[in-house]
C-alpha positions in Angstrom: 29.9 52.6 78.9 30.8 54.8 75.9 33.3 53.5 73.3 36.0 56.3 73.0 36.5 55.9 69.4 32.7 56.9 69.3 33.9 60.3 71.1 34.8 63.6 69.6 38.8 63.5 69.1 40.7 65.4 71.3 43.2 68.3 69.9 45.0 71.0 70.6 42.5 73.3 69.4 39.7 71.8 71.4 41.4 72.2 74.9 42.2 76.0 73.6 45.1 76.7 71.7 44.4 77.8 68.0 47.6 77.4 65.8 45.8 78.8 62.7 45.0 82.0 64.8 48.6 82.3 65.6 50.1 82.0 62.0 47.3 84.7 61.0 48.7 86.9 64.2 52.1 86.7 62.2 51.0 87.8 59.2 49.3 90.7 61.0 52.3 91.6 62.5 55.1 91.4 59.6 53.7 94.8 58.0 54.5 96.3 61.5 57.8 95.0 62.5 59.0 96.1 58.9 57.9 99.6 59.8 60.2 99.4 63.0 63.4 97.7 61.8 67.2 99.9 61.4 69.6 99.2 58.5 71.2 96.6 61.0 68.6 94.2 60.8 69.2 90.5 59.0 66.2 88.1 58.0 62.8 89.2 58.6 60.0 87.9 61.6 59.3 83.8 61.2 62.7 82.6 62.0 63.7 80.9 65.3 66.0 84.0 66.6 66.5 87.6 65.5 69.5 88.9 63.8 71.5 92.0 64.1 74.5 93.4 62.4 76.8 95.2 65.4 77.8 97.8 62.7 81.3 98.4 62.6 83.0 102.0 63.8 83.0 101.0 67.5 86.1 101.4 70.1 84.7 99.5 73.0 81.2 99.4 72.3 79.4 97.8 75.6 76.0 95.8 75.3 73.2 96.9 77.5 70.2 94.9 78.1 67.3 96.1 80.2 63.3 93.9 80.8 60.2 94.9 82.0 56.9 94.7 81.3 53.4 97.2 81.9 51.9 95.9 84.9 48.3 96.5 86.1 47.6 99.2 83.7 46.7 96.1 81.2 43.8 95.6 83.4 42.7 99.1 83.0 43.0 98.5 78.8 41.2 94.7 79.0 38.5 96.9 81.0 37.6 99.5 78.7 38.7 96.8 75.3 41.7 99.4 74.0 44.6 97.6 73.3 46.6 100.5 71.0 48.4 102.1 73.3 49.8 99.9 75.9 52.8 98.6 73.5 53.8 102.1 73.3 53.9 101.8 77.8 56.1 98.2 77.4 58.7 99.8 74.6 59.1 102.9 77.0 59.6 100.9 80.2 62.4 99.4 78.7 64.1 101.9 76.5 64.0 104.8 78.6 65.9 102.4 81.1 68.5 101.7 79.1 69.7 105.1 77.9 69.9 106.0 81.6 73.4 104.9 81.3 74.1 106.4 77.6 73.0 103.7 75.6 71.3 103.7 72.0 68.7 101.3 71.9 68.6 99.4 68.8 66.6 96.7 69.3 63.7 95.3 71.0 61.3 91.6 71.4 58.3 91.2 73.2 56.5 88.2 74.5 52.3 88.7 74.9 50.6 85.9 76.6 47.2 85.3 76.2 44.4 83.8 77.3 42.7 83.3 73.8 44.4 84.7 70.9 42.0 86.7 69.2 44.9 88.2 65.8 43.0 91.7 65.7 43.5 92.3 69.3 46.8 91.0 69.2 47.7 93.3 65.7 46.6 96.1 68.3 49.2 95.8 70.7 51.5 95.0 68.6 50.8 97.9 66.7 51.8 100.1 69.8 55.2 98.1 70.2 55.9 99.4 66.5 54.9 102.6 66.9 57.4 103.0 70.2 59.8 101.5 68.9 59.5 103.9 65.7 59.7 106.5 68.7 63.4 105.5 70.1 64.8 104.7 67.5 65.3 100.9 67.5 63.8 97.8 65.7 61.1 95.1 66.4 63.4 92.1 66.2 61.0 89.7 67.0 59.5 88.0 70.1 56.7 85.5 71.0 52.9 85.1 71.4 52.0 82.5 73.1 48.5 80.8 74.2 47.1 80.3 77.7 43.9 78.8 78.0 43.3 77.6 81.9 45.8 79.3 83.2 44.4 82.8 82.2 40.9 83.9 81.7 40.2 84.3 77.3 40.2 88.1 77.3 43.4 88.5 79.8 46.8 89.3 78.0 50.3 90.0 80.2 53.1 92.2 78.0 56.8 91.9 78.5 59.9 92.9 76.8 63.5 92.9 76.6 65.8 95.7 74.9 69.6 95.7 73.9 71.2 99.3 73.5 74.9 100.3 72.6 77.2 102.2 74.5 80.8 103.4 74.2 82.4 101.9 77.3 84.2 105.4 77.9 80.9 107.2 77.2 78.7 105.4 80.3 76.4 107.7 82.4 76.3 106.9 86.1 76.9 107.9 89.9 80.6 108.2 89.1 80.3 111.5 87.1 78.2 113.1 89.5 79.9 116.0 90.9 78.4 118.5 93.4 77.0 121.8 92.1 75.3 119.7 89.2 72.4 121.1 88.3 69.3 118.1 88.2 66.6 118.9 85.3 63.6 117.7 85.5 61.3 116.1 82.4 57.6 116.1 82.8 55.8 113.0 82.5 52.7 112.3 80.2 50.9 111.3 83.6 50.8 108.3 85.8 53.5 106.4 83.1 53.0 102.6 84.2 53.7 102.7 87.5 51.5 102.8 90.9 48.2 101.3 88.6 47.3 98.5 91.9 47.1 101.9 94.2 45.2 103.7 91.7 42.9 101.1 90.4 42.1 100.4 94.6 41.2 104.2 95.1 39.8 105.8 91.9 37.7 101.7 90.8 37.6 99.6 93.8 36.9 102.2 96.6 35.7 105.2 94.9 33.8 103.3 92.3 34.7 106.0 89.5 33.5 105.0 86.0 36.2 104.4 83.4 33.8 105.7 80.8 33.0 108.5 82.9 33.9 112.7 82.1 36.4 114.1 84.8 36.2 117.8 84.4 39.7 117.9 85.6 41.3 116.1 82.9 38.9 117.2 80.2 38.3 113.6 79.0 37.6 110.4 80.5 38.9 108.9 83.8 39.8 105.8 81.1 41.7 107.6 79.0 43.3 109.4 81.2 44.7 106.4 82.7 45.6 104.6 79.0 48.0 108.1 78.6 50.5 106.7 77.2 54.6 106.6 78.6 56.1 109.2 77.1 59.2 107.8 75.1 62.5 110.0 76.1 65.0 108.4 74.6 65.9 110.2 71.5 65.6 113.5 73.7 68.4 111.7 76.5 70.7 110.8 73.5 69.9 114.4 71.9 71.1 116.0 75.3 73.6 113.9 75.9 75.6 114.8 72.8 75.4 118.3 73.1 76.5 118.6 76.7 77.7 117.3 79.6 75.1 114.8 81.0 76.7 113.4 84.1 73.6 110.6 84.5 69.8 110.1 83.7 67.3 108.7 85.5 63.9 107.1 84.8 61.8 107.8 87.4 59.6 105.3 87.8 58.5 102.3 90.6 59.7 103.9 94.2 59.2 107.2 93.1 61.1 110.4 92.1 63.8 110.2 95.3 63.8 106.7 95.7 64.8 106.2 91.9 67.4 109.2 91.7 69.5 107.8 94.8 70.4 104.9 92.6 72.5 107.4 90.6 73.9 109.7 92.6 77.0 108.6 94.6 77.4 108.5 98.2 78.7 112.0 100.2 76.5 113.8 97.8 72.7 114.9 97.8 70.3 115.5 95.0 68.7 118.3 96.8 65.0 118.6 95.1 62.5 121.5 95.2 59.2 120.9 95.2 57.9 124.0 94.2 59.6 124.3 90.9 56.6 122.1 89.4 53.1 121.3 90.4 51.8 118.0 89.8 48.8 116.9 87.5 45.4 116.8 88.5 45.3 112.5 88.6 47.9 112.9 91.0 45.5 115.2 93.1 42.4 113.1 92.7 44.2 109.8 93.8 45.3 111.1 96.9 42.3 113.2 97.8 39.9 110.1 96.9 42.0 107.8 98.6 43.6 110.4 101.7 47.1 108.9 100.7 49.4 110.7 102.8 52.0 112.5 100.8 55.5 110.5 101.2 53.1 107.7 100.0 52.5 109.2 96.8 56.1 110.7 96.4 57.2 106.4 97.0 54.6 105.2 94.9 54.3 107.4 91.7 56.3 109.8 89.5 54.2 112.8 91.0 54.6 114.6 86.8 58.6 113.9 86.5 59.1 111.2 84.2 63.2 111.3 83.6 65.7 113.5 85.3 69.1 114.7 83.8 72.0 115.4 86.0 74.5 118.1 84.4 76.9 120.7 84.7 76.0 123.4 85.7 77.8 125.6 83.0 75.4 123.5 80.2 72.1 124.1 82.1 70.5 126.6 79.8 71.7 124.8 76.6 70.1 121.6 78.3 67.1 123.2 78.8 66.9 124.8 75.7 67.6 121.3 73.9 64.7 119.8 75.6 62.2 122.4 75.0 62.9 122.5 71.3 62.3 119.0 71.1 59.1 120.3 73.0 59.7 118.5 76.1 58.6 120.2 79.6 61.0 121.0 81.5 62.8 122.5 84.4 65.6 123.2 86.9 65.0 120.6 89.9 67.4 120.9 92.2 71.1 120.9 92.7 73.4 118.3 93.7 75.1 119.1 97.3 78.2 117.4 99.4 76.5 115.4 102.5 77.1 113.0 105.6 78.5 109.8 104.4 75.6 108.1 105.6 73.1 110.7 104.4 70.4 110.7 101.9 71.4 110.7 98.2 68.5 112.6 97.6 66.2 114.7 99.3 63.1 116.4 98.4 62.2 119.8 100.0 59.3 122.2 100.3 55.6 122.1 99.4 53.8 121.6 95.8 52.1 125.3 95.2 48.7 123.7 94.6 48.9 120.2 95.6 
């Protein structure tokens, strides 16, 4: 029988958790968080909680909060060993939800769970998160990195974040503002964004066995580069639009598709009629549909199909809204209009056919 005293001592490190690596990672994060800040931030990284001072000048401020993750798009990043873009996806999924009600995102906190803490890998992730916060105009107020050996594979990780925004009570956007005759304006997506990847991966990687490193002529780049294109962050564009036009509401097109998400911001008795003929989805959507023989209805309830954000505006502001978005380099167009409907009718419908899909 072996004497326990002769055996190697058990430690947290031998169980798979490297506290020193965590400390090194925090040091790598500090300059990234310092870049993604706002004047209201108090203190810095390293405390148990982040502090944010509410500035004076609000009449009746409401706090808006949103939590989200990146989903199985992370599997593509991990397969390609490329981790500097998924942080942008994480921020986009949170802040673009916040702005739907008119809230300005003011801070975000992230949570990163890893199988094994590799400081340089986590630094790349956080660099993307910090860049996303800069693009959205919010502060990276802190977060948590947790090492989970035995629960996660060494090179696997998962991300989530919570963001907080502020909106004046009398400026909250939503279904109660929508009226018959309002115009629906589409803002183009940068690709798949961060939804539908379980289906996309199943079709392209498992069934069709495409190579992530392989060049795809329709994309003008590799499959992996196309799939890792970051989710567009519309926050500042939406806030600029709301400041200069009569925006009734926004709609962030995520899981559930264009019509499914738009129904959430259209009141009963009205319907947003959307014309498929006003745009052509990017080639990645056609490739998934063709290789997987996926029904068009299934595609439309799974993917954004090329529309990442929608604004419902007063018809008198249509031209101005399009001009503002175009000046901000956002691909935009009139997608449809809001009409009266039966009490129990659909609140959003797609009509016509895409010209080349």
